[in-house]
C-alpha positions in Angstrom: 15.7 9.0 58.9 16.9 9.3 55.3 15.8 12.3 53.4 13.9 10.2 50.8 11.8 8.5 53.4 8.2 9.6 54.0 5.2 8.7 56.0 2.5 6.5 54.4 -0.1 9.4 53.9 2.4 11.5 52.2 3.5 8.6 49.9 -0.1 8.0 49.0 -0.7 11.6 48.1 2.4 11.7 46.0 1.4 8.5 44.2 -2.1 9.9 43.4 -0.6 13.1 42.1 1.9 11.2 39.9 -0.9 9.1 38.4 -3.0 12.2 37.6 0.0 13.9 36.1 1.0 10.9 34.0 -2.5 10.4 32.7 -2.8 14.0 31.7 0.5 13.9 29.9 -0.4 10.7 28.1 -3.8 12.0 26.9 -2.2 15.2 25.7 1.0 14.0 24.0 0.5 10.4 23.0 -1.7 9.6 20.0 -1.6 6.3 18.2 -1.2 6.3 14.5 -4.7 5.0 13.9 -6.4 7.3 16.4 -5.2 10.6 15.1 -7.4 13.6 16.0 -10.0 14.6 13.5 -9.3 18.2 14.5 -7.6 19.5 11.3 -5.6 22.0 13.4 -3.7 19.2 15.2 -0.7 17.5 13.7 -0.9 13.7 13.0 1.8 11.1 13.0 1.4 8.5 10.2 3.4 5.3 9.6 4.0 4.5 5.9 5.2 0.9 5.6 7.0 0.4 2.3 9.6 -1.9 0.6 13.3 -2.2 1.4 15.7 0.7 1.1 17.0 1.0 -2.5 13.8 -0.1 -4.2 11.8 2.3 -6.3 8.9 2.0 -4.0 11.0 3.1 -1.0 12.2 6.1 -3.0 8.7 7.1 -4.0 7.4 6.5 -0.5 10.1 8.8 0.9 9.1 11.5 -1.6 5.4 11.1 -0.8 6.1 11.3 3.0 7.8 14.7 2.5 5.1 16.0 0.1 2.2 15.0 2.2 3.4 17.1 5.2 2.5 20.2 3.2 -1.1 19.1 2.9 -1.5 17.8 6.4 -2.1 19.9 9.6 0.9 21.8 10.9 3.1 19.6 13.0 2.3 16.4 11.1 4.9 13.7 10.4 4.9 10.7 8.0 7.4 8.1 9.2 8.5 6.0 6.2 9.7 2.6 7.3 11.0 -0.3 5.1 8.9 -2.9 6.9 6.4 -4.1 4.3 6.6 -7.8 3.3 5.1 -6.9 -0.1 3.2 -9.4 -2.1 0.4 -11.1 -0.3 1.5 -10.1 3.2 1.2 -6.3 2.9 -2.6 -6.2 3.6 -2.1 -7.7 7.0 0.0 -4.8 8.1 -3.2 -3.0 8.8 -4.8 -5.9 10.6 -1.7 -6.0 12.9 -1.6 -2.3 13.5 1.7 -2.0 11.7 0.8 0.6 9.1 -1.4 3.6 8.4 -0.3 3.7 4.8 1.1 1.1 2.5 1.7 0.2 -1.2 -0.2 -3.0 -2.2 -0.9 -4.3 -5.7 -4.6 -4.3 -6.6 -5.1 -8.0 -7.0 -3.6 -9.2 -3.7 -5.5 -6.4 -2.0 -8.6 -7.9 -3.5 -7.7 -11.5 -2.5 -6.8 -10.6 1.1 -10.0 -8.5 1.5 -12.3 -11.2 0.0 -10.7 -14.6 0.7 -7.5 -14.2 2.7 -4.0 -14.9 1.5 -1.0 -16.9 2.8 -3.3 -19.2 4.7 -4.7 -16.3 6.7 -8.3 -15.3 7.2 -9.7 -12.4 5.2 -9.0 -8.9 6.5 -10.9 -5.7 5.8 -8.8 -3.3 7.9 -7.8 -1.1 4.9 -9.4 1.1 2.3 -8.2 2.3 -1.1 -6.6 5.8 -1.5 -5.4 5.8 -5.1 -4.8 3.1 -7.7 -2.9 2.3 -10.9 0.2 4.3 -10.0 2.4 2.1 -12.2 2.3 -0.2 -15.2 3.8 -3.3 -13.6 2.8 -6.5 -15.2 3.8 -10.2 -15.5 6.8 -9.6 -17.8 8.0 -13.0 -19.0 10.2 -14.5 -21.6 11.4 -17.8 -23.0 15.1 -18.1 -24.1 15.8 -18.4 -27.8 17.8 -21.6 -27.1 14.7 -23.2 -25.7 12.5 -21.9 -28.6 15.0 -23.2 -31.2 15.3 -26.6 -29.5 11.5 -27.3 -29.2 9.9 -25.0 -31.8 7.5 -23.3 -29.5 7.3 -19.7 -28.3 4.3 -19.5 -25.9 3.8 -20.9 -22.5 0.5 -22.4 -23.7 2.4 -24.5 -26.3 5.0 -25.6 -23.7 2.3 -26.9 -21.4 0.4 -28.6 -24.2 3.5 -30.5 -25.3 4.7 -31.1 -21.7 8.1 -29.8 -22.4 10.9 -29.8 -19.7 10.9 -26.0 -19.1 12.9 -24.5 -16.2 11.0 -21.5 -14.9 12.5 -18.8 -12.7 10.7 -16.5 -10.3 11.0 -14.8 -6.9 10.5 -16.9 -3.7 7.2 -18.1 -2.4 5.0 -15.4 -1.0 6.1 -12.9 -3.7 3.9 -11.5 -6.4 6.0 -13.1 -9.1 5.7 -16.6 -7.6 2.0 -16.2 -7.1 1.5 -15.2 -10.8 3.5 -18.3 -11.9 1.4 -20.5 -9.7 -1.8 -19.0 -11.0 -0.7 -19.2 -14.6 0.2 -22.9 -14.4 -3.0 -23.7 -12.5 -5.1 -21.9 -15.1 -3.4 -24.0 -17.7 -4.2 -27.2 -15.8 -0.8 -28.1 -14.3 1.2 -27.8 -11.1 4.8 -27.4 -10.1 5.0 -31.2 -9.7 3.7 -31.7 -13.2 6.5 -29.4 -14.5 9.1 -31.4 -12.6 7.7 -34.7 -13.8 8.4 -33.6 -17.4 12.0 -32.9 -16.5 11.6 -29.2 -15.9 11.6 -27.2 -12.7 10.4 -24.0 -10.9 13.4 -22.2 -9.4 13.1 -19.4 -6.9 15.6 -16.6 -6.3 16.4 -12.9 -6.4 16.7 -11.0 -9.6 20.5 -11.1 -9.7 20.5 -14.9 -9.1 17.9 -15.6 -11.8 19.7 -13.4 -14.3 22.9 -15.3 -13.7 21.0 -18.6 -14.3 19.6 -17.3 -17.6 23.1 -16.3 -18.7 24.5 -19.7 -17.7 21.8 -21.5 -19.7 20.2 -23.0 -16.5 16.8 -21.2 -16.9 14.5 -21.4 -20.0 11.8 -19.0 -18.8 11.6 -16.2 -16.3 8.6 -14.2 -14.9 9.0 -10.9 -13.0 6.0 -8.8 -12.0 7.7 -5.5 -12.9 7.7 -2.5 -15.2 9.5 -1.4 -18.3 11.9 0.4 -16.0 13.2 -2.9 -14.7 17.0 -2.9 -14.5 16.9 -6.7 -14.2 15.1 -7.2 -17.5 17.3 -4.6 -19.2 20.4 -6.4 -18.1 19.2 -9.8 -19.2 18.3 -8.5 -22.7 21.7 -6.9 -23.1 23.5 -10.2 -22.3 21.1 -13.0 -23.3 18.9 -13.8 -26.4 15.3 -14.0 -25.1 11.8 -13.8 -26.6 9.1 -11.9 -24.6 6.0 -14.0 -24.8 2.4 -13.1 -25.5 -0.3 -14.9 -23.5 -3.5 -15.9 -25.3 -6.6 -13.7 -25.0 -8.3 -16.5 -23.1 -5.5 -16.5 -20.5 -5.5 -12.7 -20.2 -9.3 -12.7 -19.8 -9.1 -15.2 -17.0 -6.5 -13.1 -15.2 -8.9 -10.1 -15.5 -11.4 -12.1 -13.4 -8.7 -12.4 -10.7 -8.2 -8.6 -10.3 -5.6 -8.1 -13.0 -5.6 -5.4 -15.8 -4.3 -5.6 -19.3 -1.0 -3.7 -19.4 0.5 -2.8 -22.8 4.3 -2.9 -23.2 5.3 -0.8 -26.2 7.5 -2.3 -28.8 11.3 -1.8 -28.3 10.9 -1.3 -24.6 13.8 -3.8 -24.3 16.5 -4.9 -26.7 15.1 -7.5 -29.2 11.5 -6.8 -28.2 10.2 -5.6 -31.6 6.5 -6.1 -31.1 3.9 -4.7 -28.7 3.0 -7.1 -25.9 -0.1 -7.1 -23.7 0.5 -8.6 -20.2 -1.6 -9.3 -17.2 -0.7 -6.9 -14.5 -1.7 -5.6 -11.2 -0.3 -2.1 -10.7 0.8 -0.5 -7.4 -1.9 1.2 -5.4 -1.8 3.0 -2.1 -4.1 1.8 0.7 -4.7 3.3 4.2 -6.1 2.2 7.4 -9.9 2.1 7.5 -9.7 3.9 10.9 -7.8 6.8 9.4 -9.9 10.0 10.0 -11.6 11.3 6.9 -9.9 14.6 6.8 -6.5 12.9 6.9 -7.3 10.6 4.0 -8.8 13.5 2.1 -5.5 15.5 2.5 -3.4 12.5 1.3 -5.5 12.0 -1.8 -5.5 15.8 -2.5 -1.8 16.0 -2.0 -1.1 13.2 -4.5 -3.6 14.3 -7.1 -2.7 18.0 -7.1 1.0 17.2 -7.2 0.7 14.6 -10.0 2.9 16.4 -12.6 5.6 17.1 -10.0 5.6 13.5 -8.8 5.8 12.1 -12.4 8.7 14.5 -13.1 10.5 13.0 -10.1 9.5 9.3 -10.5 9.0 8.2 -14.1 7.5 4.9 -13.1 4.3 6.5 -11.8 3.6 8.2 -15.2 0.4 6.1 -15.5 -1.1 7.8 -12.4 -4.3 9.6 -13.5 -6.3 11.4 -10.8 -9.4 11.3 -12.9 -9.6 7.5 -13.0 -7.3 6.3 -10.1 -10.4 5.8 -7.9 -12.2 3.4 -10.1 -13.0 -0.1 -8.6 -10.9 -2.0 -11.2 -8.0 0.3 -10.5 -7.9 -0.6 -6.7 -8.7 -4.3 -6.8 -12.4 -3.5 -6.1 -11.5 -2.7 -2.5 -13.8 0.1 -1.2 -12.4 3.7 -1.2 -11.7 5.4 2.0 -14.6 7.9 2.6 -12.1 10.8 2.9 -10.6 10.0 -0.6 -14.1 9.5 -2.0 -15.0 13.0 -0.8 -12.1 14.5 -2.6 -12.8 12.7 -5.9 -16.4 13.8 -5.7 -15.6 17.4 -5.0 -13.3 17.4 -8.0 -16.1 16.0 -10.2 -14.2 12.8 -11.0 -16.8 10.7 -9.2 -20.6 11.2 -9.4 
């Protein structure tokens, strides 16, 4: 007999003991990211899904992940992963169990919660933590060459006169492309209409679109971004463009869709000598609806009580205001997580 051979009764006993041992170990050591213990003395593991490495959102997320550990129970860990699709797809990370925390702009968070996006059903698997972290907006310009040729300097005039404008934006599914589609639809036209006039809607990355502007192959570009945008800064240093102001009626309509009015100060870019008011939907942070209240409380507390430090490290989140970041219009009218709500009420920001 080989030394590893055993009789059937002994084998059965060993199997039972192994199952009991495995079950005990699993219950003690394995906790899913959305089933963290509500016992504040136990560490939690959280998955923060954010944008690709090298983006400002990734840098901020990495900083937040480190900061939050000081406010969470000892032994906690925030795993920052560049897995977010951004745009309209990010809300579905929670539905698919792929995130405990994620950046989402307020408007697409509202759309996914109420109606669904990208052809998907609505999802309510997330709750708001904090809103209006940035001042991103639909920054858009028309080239001076196009303005001089046709004598127009607003998109409303372009559409009214059915001019052959070539518009550049990010690929379909991005926030930039969605805003372009919404803008054109609001003005009563489609991509096909633009093309029928001799124009086009061209999709690409920031570098590709910048090159097309420099080569005279784009007449207009829209990027849902902030004044810190390196792409816009580069374009204004090498091209002659005019940042356009949408009409009050257009801005009012976007407000009904979950956007805010974002003011861009004069001289934010070369040649931009006047203040501009854009439609924008700033970055917000959302968390799983199943996150324990004490954990969400700790995340909100950590951000709000570290506001000045965070702004000193990441200039783009200077608009973040703990006293107002909880307001419905700041988070796409998505309900606050009860843990975050508890913090804001304790601080007297909410009644």
